[in-house]
HTML snippet that shows the backbone in 3Dmol.js (N, CA, C, O; Angstrom):
<script src="https://3Dmol.org/build/3Dmol-min.js"></script>
<div id="view" style="width:600px;height:400px;position:relative"></div>
<script>
const pdb = `
ATOM      1  N   MET A   1       0.837  -1.183   0.000  1.00  0.00           N
ATOM      2  CA  MET A   1       0.000   0.000   0.000  1.00  0.00           C
ATOM      3  C   MET A   1       0.882   1.245   0.000  1.00  0.00           C
ATOM      4  O   MET A   1       2.003   1.226   0.508  1.00  0.00           O
ATOM      5  N   THR A   2       0.368   2.314  -0.569  1.00  0.00           N
ATOM      6  CA  THR A   2       1.113   3.558  -0.621  1.00  0.00           C
ATOM      7  C   THR A   2       0.824   4.391   0.614  1.00  0.00           C
ATOM      8  O   THR A   2      -0.082   4.095   1.393  1.00  0.00           O
ATOM      9  N   LYS A   3       1.620   5.442   0.772  1.00  0.00           N
ATOM     10  CA  LYS A   3       1.404   6.337   1.903  1.00  0.00           C
ATOM     11  C   LYS A   3       0.012   6.943   1.858  1.00  0.00           C
ATOM     12  O   LYS A   3      -0.644   7.098   2.888  1.00  0.00           O
ATOM     13  N   GLY A   4      -0.427   7.281   0.664  1.00  0.00           N
ATOM     14  CA  GLY A   4      -1.753   7.874   0.510  1.00  0.00           C
ATOM     15  C   GLY A   4      -2.848   6.929   0.965  1.00  0.00           C
ATOM     16  O   GLY A   4      -3.819   7.345   1.598  1.00  0.00           O
ATOM     17  N   THR A   5      -2.687   5.655   0.641  1.00  0.00           N
ATOM     18  CA  THR A   5      -3.679   4.666   1.049  1.00  0.00           C
ATOM     19  C   THR A   5      -3.700   4.531   2.564  1.00  0.00           C
ATOM     20  O   THR A   5      -4.765   4.470   3.178  1.00  0.00           O
ATOM     21  N   TYR A   6      -2.499   4.484   3.166  1.00  0.00           N
ATOM     22  CA  TYR A   6      -2.433   4.406   4.624  1.00  0.00           C
ATOM     23  C   TYR A   6      -3.061   5.640   5.265  1.00  0.00           C
ATOM     24  O   TYR A   6      -3.782   5.539   6.258  1.00  0.00           O
ATOM     25  N   ALA A   7      -2.783   6.793   4.690  1.00  0.00           N
ATOM     26  CA  ALA A   7      -3.336   8.033   5.239  1.00  0.00           C
ATOM     27  C   ALA A   7      -4.858   8.018   5.152  1.00  0.00           C
ATOM     28  O   ALA A   7      -5.542   8.421   6.092  1.00  0.00           O
ATOM     29  N   LYS A   8      -5.383   7.555   4.027  1.00  0.00           N
ATOM     30  CA  LYS A   8      -6.835   7.516   3.866  1.00  0.00           C
ATOM     31  C   LYS A   8      -7.477   6.527   4.833  1.00  0.00           C
ATOM     32  O   LYS A   8      -8.523   6.812   5.417  1.00  0.00           O
ATOM     33  N   LEU A   9      -6.845   5.358   5.002  1.00  0.00           N
ATOM     34  CA  LEU A   9      -7.387   4.372   5.938  1.00  0.00           C
ATOM     35  C   LEU A   9      -7.350   4.899   7.368  1.00  0.00           C
ATOM     36  O   LEU A   9      -8.309   4.737   8.123  1.00  0.00           O
ATOM     37  N   ALA A  10      -6.237   5.529   7.732  1.00  0.00           N
ATOM     38  CA  ALA A  10      -6.115   6.087   9.074  1.00  0.00           C
ATOM     39  C   ALA A  10      -7.140   7.195   9.277  1.00  0.00           C
ATOM     40  O   ALA A  10      -7.762   7.293  10.335  1.00  0.00           O
ATOM     41  N   ALA A  11      -7.309   8.017   8.267  1.00  0.00           N
ATOM     42  CA  ALA A  11      -8.272   9.108   8.358  1.00  0.00           C
ATOM     43  C   ALA A  11      -9.683   8.564   8.523  1.00  0.00           C
ATOM     44  O   ALA A  11     -10.451   9.050   9.353  1.00  0.00           O
ATOM     45  N   ALA A  12     -10.016   7.564   7.737  1.00  0.00           N
ATOM     46  CA  ALA A  12     -11.351   6.976   7.831  1.00  0.00           C
ATOM     47  C   ALA A  12     -11.581   6.375   9.210  1.00  0.00           C
ATOM     48  O   ALA A  12     -12.649   6.552   9.797  1.00  0.00           O
ATOM     49  N   ALA A  13     -10.590   5.670   9.727  1.00  0.00           N
ATOM     50  CA  ALA A  13     -10.723   5.062  11.052  1.00  0.00           C
ATOM     51  C   ALA A  13     -10.882   6.130  12.128  1.00  0.00           C
ATOM     52  O   ALA A  13     -11.688   5.985  13.046  1.00  0.00           O
ATOM     53  N   LEU A  14     -10.106   7.202  12.005  1.00  0.00           N
ATOM     54  CA  LEU A  14     -10.208   8.272  12.995  1.00  0.00           C
ATOM     55  C   LEU A  14     -11.548   8.988  12.912  1.00  0.00           C
ATOM     56  O   LEU A  14     -12.152   9.298  13.938  1.00  0.00           O
ATOM     57  N   VAL A  15     -12.008   9.248  11.715  1.00  0.00           N
ATOM     58  CA  VAL A  15     -13.292   9.931  11.555  1.00  0.00           C
ATOM     59  C   VAL A  15     -14.418   9.074  12.117  1.00  0.00           C
ATOM     60  O   VAL A  15     -15.302   9.586  12.804  1.00  0.00           O
ATOM     61  N   VAL A  16     -14.393   7.783  11.834  1.00  0.00           N
ATOM     62  CA  VAL A  16     -15.425   6.888  12.365  1.00  0.00           C
ATOM     63  C   VAL A  16     -15.356   6.866  13.886  1.00  0.00           C
ATOM     64  O   VAL A  16     -16.382   6.956  14.559  1.00  0.00           O
ATOM     65  N   GLY A  17     -14.156   6.748  14.423  1.00  0.00           N
ATOM     66  CA  GLY A  17     -14.007   6.717  15.874  1.00  0.00           C
ATOM     67  C   GLY A  17     -14.429   8.019  16.528  1.00  0.00           C
ATOM     68  O   GLY A  17     -15.100   8.023  17.560  1.00  0.00           O
ATOM     69  N   LEU A  18     -14.032   9.117  15.919  1.00  0.00           N
ATOM     70  CA  LEU A  18     -14.367  10.413  16.494  1.00  0.00           C
ATOM     71  C   LEU A  18     -15.845  10.755  16.313  1.00  0.00           C
ATOM     72  O   LEU A  18     -16.458  11.375  17.181  1.00  0.00           O
ATOM     73  N   ALA A  19     -16.403  10.350  15.191  1.00  0.00           N
ATOM     74  CA  ALA A  19     -17.807  10.653  14.919  1.00  0.00           C
ATOM     75  C   ALA A  19     -18.749   9.824  15.783  1.00  0.00           C
ATOM     76  O   ALA A  19     -19.931  10.149  15.896  1.00  0.00           O
ATOM     77  N   SER A  20     -18.248   8.779  16.382  1.00  0.00           N
ATOM     78  CA  SER A  20     -19.117   7.916  17.181  1.00  0.00           C
ATOM     79  C   SER A  20     -19.434   8.521  18.544  1.00  0.00           C
ATOM     80  O   SER A  20     -20.032   7.855  19.389  1.00  0.00           O
ATOM     81  N   GLY A  21     -19.044   9.764  18.767  1.00  0.00           N
ATOM     82  CA  GLY A  21     -19.464  10.433  19.983  1.00  0.00           C
ATOM     83  C   GLY A  21     -18.348  10.811  20.922  1.00  0.00           C
ATOM     84  O   GLY A  21     -18.614  11.387  21.977  1.00  0.00           O
ATOM     85  N   CYS A  22     -17.121  10.517  20.587  1.00  0.00           N
ATOM     86  CA  CYS A  22     -16.048  10.823  21.521  1.00  0.00           C
ATOM     87  C   CYS A  22     -15.247  12.048  21.092  1.00  0.00           C
ATOM     88  O   CYS A  22     -14.142  12.262  21.591  1.00  0.00           O
ATOM     89  N   ALA A  23     -15.781  12.855  20.178  1.00  0.00           N
ATOM     90  CA  ALA A  23     -15.077  14.066  19.773  1.00  0.00           C
ATOM     91  C   ALA A  23     -16.086  15.138  19.387  1.00  0.00           C
ATOM     92  O   ALA A  23     -17.216  14.851  18.991  1.00  0.00           O
ATOM     93  N   SER A  24     -15.641  16.374  19.516  1.00  0.00           N
ATOM     94  CA  SER A  24     -16.507  17.491  19.147  1.00  0.00           C
ATOM     95  C   SER A  24     -16.366  17.801  17.664  1.00  0.00           C
ATOM     96  O   SER A  24     -15.481  17.277  16.987  1.00  0.00           O
ATOM     97  N   THR A  25     -17.239  18.650  17.175  1.00  0.00           N
ATOM     98  CA  THR A  25     -17.191  19.057  15.773  1.00  0.00           C
ATOM     99  C   THR A  25     -15.883  19.770  15.469  1.00  0.00           C
ATOM    100  O   THR A  25     -15.309  19.580  14.397  1.00  0.00           O
ATOM    101  N   ASP A  26     -15.409  20.583  16.395  1.00  0.00           N
ATOM    102  CA  ASP A  26     -14.138  21.286  16.189  1.00  0.00           C
ATOM    103  C   ASP A  26     -12.982  20.297  16.071  1.00  0.00           C
ATOM    104  O   ASP A  26     -12.076  20.480  15.258  1.00  0.00           O
ATOM    105  N   GLN A  27     -13.024  19.260  16.883  1.00  0.00           N
ATOM    106  CA  GLN A  27     -11.971  18.249  16.805  1.00  0.00           C
ATOM    107  C   GLN A  27     -12.020  17.518  15.464  1.00  0.00           C
ATOM    108  O   GLN A  27     -10.980  17.218  14.879  1.00  0.00           O
ATOM    109  N   LEU A  28     -13.219  17.237  14.985  1.00  0.00           N
ATOM    110  CA  LEU A  28     -13.362  16.590  13.680  1.00  0.00           C
ATOM    111  C   LEU A  28     -12.832  17.485  12.567  1.00  0.00           C
ATOM    112  O   LEU A  28     -12.137  17.014  11.666  1.00  0.00           O
ATOM    113  N   LYS A  29     -13.159  18.768  12.626  1.00  0.00           N
ATOM    114  CA  LYS A  29     -12.668  19.708  11.615  1.00  0.00           C
ATOM    115  C   LYS A  29     -11.145  19.782  11.642  1.00  0.00           C
ATOM    116  O   LYS A  29     -10.497  19.802  10.596  1.00  0.00           O
ATOM    117  N   GLN A  30     -10.584  19.822  12.845  1.00  0.00           N
ATOM    118  CA  GLN A  30      -9.124  19.870  12.972  1.00  0.00           C
ATOM    119  C   GLN A  30      -8.502  18.594  12.405  1.00  0.00           C
ATOM    120  O   GLN A  30      -7.481  18.645  11.721  1.00  0.00           O
ATOM    121  N   MET A  31      -9.120  17.460  12.692  1.00  0.00           N
ATOM    122  CA  MET A  31      -8.623  16.188  12.172  1.00  0.00           C
ATOM    123  C   MET A  31      -8.687  16.181  10.647  1.00  0.00           C
ATOM    124  O   MET A  31      -7.752  15.721   9.992  1.00  0.00           O
ATOM    125  N   GLN A  32      -9.768  16.679  10.085  1.00  0.00           N
ATOM    126  CA  GLN A  32      -9.891  16.730   8.629  1.00  0.00           C
ATOM    127  C   GLN A  32      -8.834  17.649   8.020  1.00  0.00           C
ATOM    128  O   GLN A  32      -8.292  17.347   6.957  1.00  0.00           O
ATOM    129  N   MET A  33      -8.541  18.755   8.677  1.00  0.00           N
ATOM    130  CA  MET A  33      -7.487  19.655   8.182  1.00  0.00           C
ATOM    131  C   MET A  33      -6.131  18.970   8.254  1.00  0.00           C
ATOM    132  O   MET A  33      -5.313  19.097   7.342  1.00  0.00           O
ATOM    133  N   ASP A  34      -5.895  18.243   9.340  1.00  0.00           N
ATOM    134  CA  ASP A  34      -4.634  17.513   9.475  1.00  0.00           C
ATOM    135  C   ASP A  34      -4.503  16.443   8.395  1.00  0.00           C
ATOM    136  O   ASP A  34      -3.429  16.248   7.827  1.00  0.00           O
ATOM    137  N   ILE A  35      -5.591  15.765   8.124  1.00  0.00           N
ATOM    138  CA  ILE A  35      -5.583  14.729   7.083  1.00  0.00           C
ATOM    139  C   ILE A  35      -5.322  15.356   5.720  1.00  0.00           C
ATOM    140  O   ILE A  35      -4.542  14.828   4.928  1.00  0.00           O
ATOM    141  N   ALA A  36      -5.969  16.478   5.450  1.00  0.00           N
ATOM    142  CA  ALA A  36      -5.762  17.163   4.168  1.00  0.00           C
ATOM    143  C   ALA A  36      -4.308  17.601   4.027  1.00  0.00           C
ATOM    144  O   ALA A  36      -3.721  17.491   2.951  1.00  0.00           O
ATOM    145  N   LYS A  37      -3.734  18.095   5.111  1.00  0.00           N
ATOM    146  CA  LYS A  37      -2.329  18.522   5.074  1.00  0.00           C
ATOM    147  C   LYS A  37      -1.417  17.318   4.846  1.00  0.00           C
ATOM    148  O   LYS A  37      -0.454  17.405   4.085  1.00  0.00           O
ATOM    149  N   ALA A  38      -1.712  16.209   5.496  1.00  0.00           N
ATOM    150  CA  ALA A  38      -0.909  14.995   5.299  1.00  0.00           C
ATOM    151  C   ALA A  38      -1.001  14.520   3.856  1.00  0.00           C
ATOM    152  O   ALA A  38      -0.008  14.070   3.285  1.00  0.00           O
ATOM    153  N   GLN A  39      -2.187  14.618   3.263  1.00  0.00           N
ATOM    154  CA  GLN A  39      -2.353  14.220   1.864  1.00  0.00           C
ATOM    155  C   GLN A  39      -1.576  15.151   0.942  1.00  0.00           C
ATOM    156  O   GLN A  39      -0.963  14.694  -0.023  1.00  0.00           O
ATOM    157  N   GLU A  40      -1.593  16.448   1.225  1.00  0.00           N
ATOM    158  CA  GLU A  40      -0.823  17.406   0.422  1.00  0.00           C
ATOM    159  C   GLU A  40       0.666  17.088   0.499  1.00  0.00           C
ATOM    160  O   GLU A  40       1.378  17.141  -0.504  1.00  0.00           O
ATOM    161  N   THR A  41       1.121  16.759   1.698  1.00  0.00           N
ATOM    162  CA  THR A  41       2.530  16.412   1.872  1.00  0.00           C
ATOM    163  C   THR A  41       2.872  15.145   1.098  1.00  0.00           C
ATOM    164  O   THR A  41       3.920  15.070   0.456  1.00  0.00           O
ATOM    165  N   ALA A  42       1.996  14.158   1.157  1.00  0.00           N
ATOM    166  CA  ALA A  42       2.223  12.914   0.413  1.00  0.00           C
ATOM    167  C   ALA A  42       2.215  13.172  -1.090  1.00  0.00           C
ATOM    168  O   ALA A  42       3.022  12.600  -1.823  1.00  0.00           O
ATOM    169  N   ASP A  43       1.311  14.028  -1.550  1.00  0.00           N
ATOM    170  CA  ASP A  43       1.261  14.364  -2.977  1.00  0.00           C
ATOM    171  C   ASP A  43       2.535  15.075  -3.416  1.00  0.00           C
ATOM    172  O   ASP A  43       3.071  14.796  -4.489  1.00  0.00           O
ATOM    173  N   ALA A  44       3.019  15.996  -2.582  1.00  0.00           N
ATOM    174  CA  ALA A  44       4.258  16.708  -2.905  1.00  0.00           C
ATOM    175  C   ALA A  44       5.439  15.745  -2.935  1.00  0.00           C
ATOM    176  O   ALA A  44       6.314  15.854  -3.795  1.00  0.00           O
ATOM    177  N   ALA A  45       5.462  14.809  -2.001  1.00  0.00           N
ATOM    178  CA  ALA A  45       6.540  13.817  -1.981  1.00  0.00           C
ATOM    179  C   ALA A  45       6.488  12.937  -3.222  1.00  0.00           C
ATOM    180  O   ALA A  45       7.530  12.605  -3.789  1.00  0.00           O
ATOM    181  N   MET A  46       5.305  12.560  -3.644  1.00  0.00           N
ATOM    182  CA  MET A  46       5.162  11.743  -4.852  1.00  0.00           C
ATOM    183  C   MET A  46       5.620  12.519  -6.080  1.00  0.00           C
ATOM    184  O   MET A  46       6.290  11.963  -6.950  1.00  0.00           O
ATOM    185  N   ALA A  47       5.265  13.794  -6.159  1.00  0.00           N
ATOM    186  CA  ALA A  47       5.694  14.621  -7.293  1.00  0.00           C
ATOM    187  C   ALA A  47       7.213  14.747  -7.312  1.00  0.00           C
ATOM    188  O   ALA A  47       7.830  14.679  -8.375  1.00  0.00           O
ATOM    189  N   ALA A  48       7.817  14.930  -6.140  1.00  0.00           N
ATOM    190  CA  ALA A  48       9.275  15.029  -6.063  1.00  0.00           C
ATOM    191  C   ALA A  48       9.929  13.713  -6.468  1.00  0.00           C
ATOM    192  O   ALA A  48      10.957  13.710  -7.145  1.00  0.00           O
ATOM    193  N   ALA A  49       9.342  12.609  -6.059  1.00  0.00           N
ATOM    194  CA  ALA A  49       9.892  11.299  -6.424  1.00  0.00           C
ATOM    195  C   ALA A  49       9.803  11.067  -7.928  1.00  0.00           C
ATOM    196  O   ALA A  49      10.738  10.543  -8.532  1.00  0.00           O
ATOM    197  N   LYS A  50       8.681  11.455  -8.536  1.00  0.00           N
ATOM    198  CA  LYS A  50       8.538  11.298  -9.985  1.00  0.00           C
ATOM    199  C   LYS A  50       9.541  12.173 -10.726  1.00  0.00           C
ATOM    200  O   LYS A  50      10.109  11.758 -11.736  1.00  0.00           O
ATOM    201  N   SER A  51       9.755  13.383 -10.220  1.00  0.00           N
ATOM    202  CA  SER A  51      10.723  14.284 -10.838  1.00  0.00           C
ATOM    203  C   SER A  51      12.131  13.712 -10.724  1.00  0.00           C
ATOM    204  O   SER A  51      12.903  13.754 -11.682  1.00  0.00           O
ATOM    205  N   ALA A  52      12.459  13.181  -9.560  1.00  0.00           N
ATOM    206  CA  ALA A  52      13.783  12.580  -9.360  1.00  0.00           C
ATOM    207  C   ALA A  52      13.965  11.366 -10.263  1.00  0.00           C
ATOM    208  O   ALA A  52      15.047  11.156 -10.810  1.00  0.00           O
ATOM    209  N   ASP A  53      12.922  10.575 -10.421  1.00  0.00           N
ATOM    210  CA  ASP A  53      12.995   9.407 -11.297  1.00  0.00           C
ATOM    211  C   ASP A  53      13.228   9.834 -12.741  1.00  0.00           C
ATOM    212  O   ASP A  53      14.003   9.210 -13.466  1.00  0.00           O
ATOM    213  N   SER A  54      12.560  10.889 -13.145  1.00  0.00           N
ATOM    214  CA  SER A  54      12.724  11.401 -14.507  1.00  0.00           C
ATOM    215  C   SER A  54      14.155  11.885 -14.733  1.00  0.00           C
ATOM    216  O   SER A  54      14.756  11.608 -15.770  1.00  0.00           O
ATOM    217  N   ARG A  55      14.692  12.612 -13.753  1.00  0.00           N
ATOM    218  CA  ARG A  55      16.077  13.102 -13.879  1.00  0.00           C
ATOM    219  C   ARG A  55      17.063  11.944 -13.861  1.00  0.00           C
ATOM    220  O   ARG A  55      18.064  11.974 -14.577  1.00  0.00           O
ATOM    221  N   ALA A  56      16.798  10.937 -13.063  1.00  0.00           N
ATOM    222  CA  ALA A  56      17.687   9.772 -13.026  1.00  0.00           C
ATOM    223  C   ALA A  56      17.664   9.033 -14.358  1.00  0.00           C
ATOM    224  O   ALA A  56      18.700   8.562 -14.827  1.00  0.00           O
ATOM    225  N   SER A  57      16.498   8.932 -14.962  1.00  0.00           N
ATOM    226  CA  SER A  57      16.400   8.280 -16.273  1.00  0.00           C
ATOM    227  C   SER A  57      17.173   9.065 -17.326  1.00  0.00           C
ATOM    228  O   SER A  57      17.855   8.476 -18.165  1.00  0.00           O
ATOM    229  N   ALA A  58      17.070  10.387 -17.284  1.00  0.00           N
ATOM    230  CA  ALA A  58      17.811  11.222 -18.231  1.00  0.00           C
ATOM    231  C   ALA A  58      19.312  11.067 -18.016  1.00  0.00           C
ATOM    232  O   ALA A  58      20.077  11.011 -18.979  1.00  0.00           O
ATOM    233  N   ALA A  59      19.732  10.999 -16.766  1.00  0.00           N
ATOM    234  CA  ALA A  59      21.152  10.814 -16.468  1.00  0.00           C
ATOM    235  C   ALA A  59      21.638   9.455 -16.957  1.00  0.00           C
ATOM    236  O   ALA A  59      22.750   9.345 -17.475  1.00  0.00           O
ATOM    237  N   MET A  60      20.822   8.426 -16.799  1.00  0.00           N
ATOM    238  CA  MET A  60      21.190   7.092 -17.279  1.00  0.00           C
ATOM    239  C   MET A  60      21.309   7.084 -18.793  1.00  0.00           C
ATOM    240  O   MET A  60      22.223   6.469 -19.341  1.00  0.00           O
ATOM    241  N   ASP A  61      20.395   7.760 -19.473  1.00  0.00           N
ATOM    242  CA  ASP A  61      20.467   7.850 -20.936  1.00  0.00           C
ATOM    243  C   ASP A  61      21.752   8.548 -21.368  1.00  0.00           C
ATOM    244  O   ASP A  61      22.416   8.108 -22.306  1.00  0.00           O
ATOM    245  N   ALA A  62      22.100   9.632 -20.687  1.00  0.00           N
ATOM    246  CA  ALA A  62      23.330  10.359 -21.015  1.00  0.00           C
ATOM    247  C   ALA A  62      24.557   9.496 -20.746  1.00  0.00           C
ATOM    248  O   ALA A  62      25.507   9.505 -21.529  1.00  0.00           O
ATOM    249  N   ALA A  63      24.542   8.756 -19.653  1.00  0.00           N
ATOM    250  CA  ALA A  63      25.673   7.880 -19.325  1.00  0.00           C
ATOM    251  C   ALA A  63      25.820   6.771 -20.362  1.00  0.00           C
ATOM    252  O   ALA A  63      26.935   6.435 -20.760  1.00  0.00           O
ATOM    253  N   ASN A  64      24.709   6.209 -20.796  1.00  0.00           N
ATOM    254  CA  ASN A  64      24.763   5.164 -21.824  1.00  0.00           C
ATOM    255  C   ASN A  64      25.292   5.715 -23.142  1.00  0.00           C
ATOM    256  O   ASN A  64      26.069   5.048 -23.825  1.00  0.00           O
ATOM    257  N   ALA A  65      24.877   6.925 -23.504  1.00  0.00           N
ATOM    258  CA  ALA A  65      25.372   7.546 -24.735  1.00  0.00           C
ATOM    259  C   ALA A  65      26.872   7.798 -24.632  1.00  0.00           C
ATOM    260  O   ALA A  65      27.608   7.565 -25.591  1.00  0.00           O
ATOM    261  N   ALA A  66      27.322   8.269 -23.486  1.00  0.00           N
ATOM    262  CA  ALA A  66      28.752   8.513 -23.288  1.00  0.00           C
ATOM    263  C   ALA A  66      29.538   7.207 -23.355  1.00  0.00           C
ATOM    264  O   ALA A  66      30.628   7.169 -23.925  1.00  0.00           O
ATOM    265  N   GLN A  67      28.996   6.145 -22.780  1.00  0.00           N
ATOM    266  CA  GLN A  67      29.674   4.844 -22.831  1.00  0.00           C
ATOM    267  C   GLN A  67      29.781   4.347 -24.268  1.00  0.00           C
ATOM    268  O   GLN A  67      30.815   3.817 -24.674  1.00  0.00           O
ATOM    269  N   ASN A  68      28.713   4.521 -25.031  1.00  0.00           N
ATOM    270  CA  ASN A  68      28.741   4.108 -26.439  1.00  0.00           C
ATOM    271  C   ASN A  68      29.794   4.885 -27.221  1.00  0.00           C
ATOM    272  O   ASN A  68      30.507   4.313 -28.045  1.00  0.00           O
ATOM    273  N   GLN A  69      29.892   6.175 -26.966  1.00  0.00           N
ATOM    274  CA  GLN A  69      30.909   6.983 -27.643  1.00  0.00           C
ATOM    275  C   GLN A  69      32.311   6.550 -27.227  1.00  0.00           C
ATOM    276  O   GLN A  69      33.218   6.491 -28.056  1.00  0.00           O
ATOM    277  N   ALA A  70      32.485   6.249 -25.953  1.00  0.00           N
ATOM    278  CA  ALA A  70      33.794   5.796 -25.476  1.00  0.00           C
ATOM    279  C   ALA A  70      34.159   4.455 -26.106  1.00  0.00           C
ATOM    280  O   ALA A  70      35.311   4.238 -26.483  1.00  0.00           O
ATOM    281  N   ASP A  71      33.190   3.562 -26.221  1.00  0.00           N
ATOM    282  CA  ASP A  71      33.446   2.268 -26.861  1.00  0.00           C
ATOM    283  C   ASP A  71      33.832   2.452 -28.326  1.00  0.00           C
ATOM    284  O   ASP A  71      34.759   1.802 -28.810  1.00  0.00           O
ATOM    285  N   ASP A  72      33.129   3.331 -29.030  1.00  0.00           N
ATOM    286  CA  ASP A  72      33.458   3.609 -30.431  1.00  0.00           C
ATOM    287  C   ASP A  72      34.864   4.179 -30.558  1.00  0.00           C
ATOM    288  O   ASP A  72      35.622   3.784 -31.444  1.00  0.00           O
ATOM    289  N   CYS A  73      35.203   5.092 -29.685  1.00  0.00           N
ATOM    290  CA  CYS A  73      36.535   5.701 -29.706  1.00  0.00           C
ATOM    291  C   CYS A  73      37.611   4.653 -29.434  1.00  0.00           C
ATOM    292  O   CYS A  73      38.660   4.650 -30.077  1.00  0.00           O
ATOM    293  N   SER A  74      37.347   3.777 -28.490  1.00  0.00           N
ATOM    294  CA  SER A  74      38.307   2.725 -28.167  1.00  0.00           C
ATOM    295  C   SER A  74      38.533   1.809 -29.363  1.00  0.00           C
ATOM    296  O   SER A  74      39.665   1.422 -29.653  1.00  0.00           O
ATOM    297  N   GLU A  75      37.453   1.468 -30.050  1.00  0.00           N
ATOM    298  CA  GLU A  75      37.589   0.623 -31.244  1.00  0.00           C
ATOM    299  C   GLU A  75      38.418   1.321 -32.315  1.00  0.00           C
ATOM    300  O   GLU A  75      39.272   0.698 -32.945  1.00  0.00           O
ATOM    301  N   ARG A  76      38.169   2.614 -32.525  1.00  0.00           N
ATOM    302  CA  ARG A  76      38.953   3.359 -33.521  1.00  0.00           C
ATOM    303  C   ARG A  76      40.425   3.411 -33.126  1.00  0.00           C
ATOM    304  O   ARG A  76      41.309   3.230 -33.963  1.00  0.00           O
ATOM    305  N   CYS A  77      40.674   3.657 -31.859  1.00  0.00           N
ATOM    306  CA  CYS A  77      42.067   3.711 -31.386  1.00  0.00           C
ATOM    307  C   CYS A  77      42.759   2.365 -31.580  1.00  0.00           C
ATOM    308  O   CYS A  77      43.922   2.312 -31.980  1.00  0.00           O
ATOM    309  N   ASN A  78      42.047   1.288 -31.296  1.00  0.00           N
ATOM    310  CA  ASN A  78      42.628  -0.045 -31.483  1.00  0.00           C
ATOM    311  C   ASN A  78      42.943  -0.305 -32.951  1.00  0.00           C
ATOM    312  O   ASN A  78      43.984  -0.883 -33.268  1.00  0.00           O
ATOM    313  N   ARG A  79      42.061   0.113 -33.845  1.00  0.00           N
ATOM    314  CA  ARG A  79      42.322  -0.069 -35.278  1.00  0.00           C
ATOM    315  C   ARG A  79      43.533   0.751 -35.724  1.00  0.00           C
ATOM    316  O   ARG A  79      44.365   0.267 -36.490  1.00  0.00           O
ATOM    317  N   VAL A  80      43.628   1.983 -35.247  1.00  0.00           N
ATOM    318  CA  VAL A  80      44.777   2.830 -35.596  1.00  0.00           C
ATOM    319  C   VAL A  80      46.056   2.200 -35.065  1.00  0.00           C
ATOM    320  O   VAL A  80      47.073   2.174 -35.759  1.00  0.00           O
ATOM    321  N   MET A  81      46.009   1.698 -33.847  1.00  0.00           N
ATOM    322  CA  MET A  81      47.194   1.087 -33.233  1.00  0.00           C
ATOM    323  C   MET A  81      47.607  -0.166 -34.006  1.00  0.00           C
ATOM    324  O   MET A  81      48.792  -0.368 -34.274  1.00  0.00           O
ATOM    325  N   GLN A  82      46.644  -1.000 -34.362  1.00  0.00           N
ATOM    326  CA  GLN A  82      46.962  -2.208 -35.132  1.00  0.00           C
ATOM    327  C   GLN A  82      47.537  -1.850 -36.499  1.00  0.00           C
ATOM    328  O   GLN A  82      48.466  -2.500 -36.979  1.00  0.00           O
ATOM    329  N   LYS A  83      46.986  -0.823 -37.116  1.00  0.00           N
ATOM    330  CA  LYS A  83      47.481  -0.394 -38.419  1.00  0.00           C
ATOM    331  C   LYS A  83      48.915   0.114 -38.297  1.00  0.00           C
ATOM    332  O   LYS A  83      49.754  -0.174 -39.150  1.00  0.00           O
ATOM    333  N   ALA A  84      49.195   0.866 -37.241  1.00  0.00           N
ATOM    334  CA  ALA A  84      50.544   1.399 -37.032  1.00  0.00           C
ATOM    335  C   ALA A  84      51.532   0.280 -36.718  1.00  0.00           C
ATOM    336  O   ALA A  84      52.680   0.326 -37.160  1.00  0.00           O
ATOM    337  N   MET A  85      51.098  -0.719 -35.964  1.00  0.00           N
ATOM    338  CA  MET A  85      51.989  -1.820 -35.588  1.00  0.00           C
ATOM    339  C   MET A  85      52.280  -2.736 -36.782  1.00  0.00           C
ATOM    340  O   MET A  85      53.332  -3.375 -36.831  1.00  0.00           O
ATOM    341  N   SER A  86      51.362  -2.801 -37.733  1.00  0.00           N
ATOM    342  CA  SER A  86      51.566  -3.698 -38.873  1.00  0.00           C
ATOM    343  C   SER A  86      52.528  -3.107 -39.904  1.00  0.00           C
ATOM    344  O   SER A  86      52.965  -3.827 -40.802  1.00  0.00           O
ATOM    345  N   LYS A  87      52.866  -1.847 -39.806  1.00  0.00           N
ATOM    346  CA  LYS A  87      53.772  -1.214 -40.773  1.00  0.00           C
ATOM    347  C   LYS A  87      55.201  -1.514 -40.481  1.00  0.00           C
ATOM    348  O   LYS A  87      56.088  -1.056 -41.201  1.00  0.00           O
TER     349      LYS A  87
END
`;
const viewer = $3Dmol.createViewer("view");
viewer.addModel(pdb, "pdb");
viewer.setStyle({}, {cartoon: {color: "spectrum"}});
viewer.zoomTo();
viewer.render();
</script>
């Protein structure tokens, strides 16, 4: 389960428990505000994680391209070296 799912389950359990007569309306409103804030925080964390994943993927693509160029260069250098040694 994700953080959001846990937050929603916890919120539902708290609302049911509080609504059953052991909390005032003000306490319920405060709890709902706290839940909304927790959800906003979870949403922001998810957005940051997606952004980081996107940047990591771009970095991996750049690293793979650099490795391919290095491999090509190495092959060319080896051919030049073999050609020079055969003379």
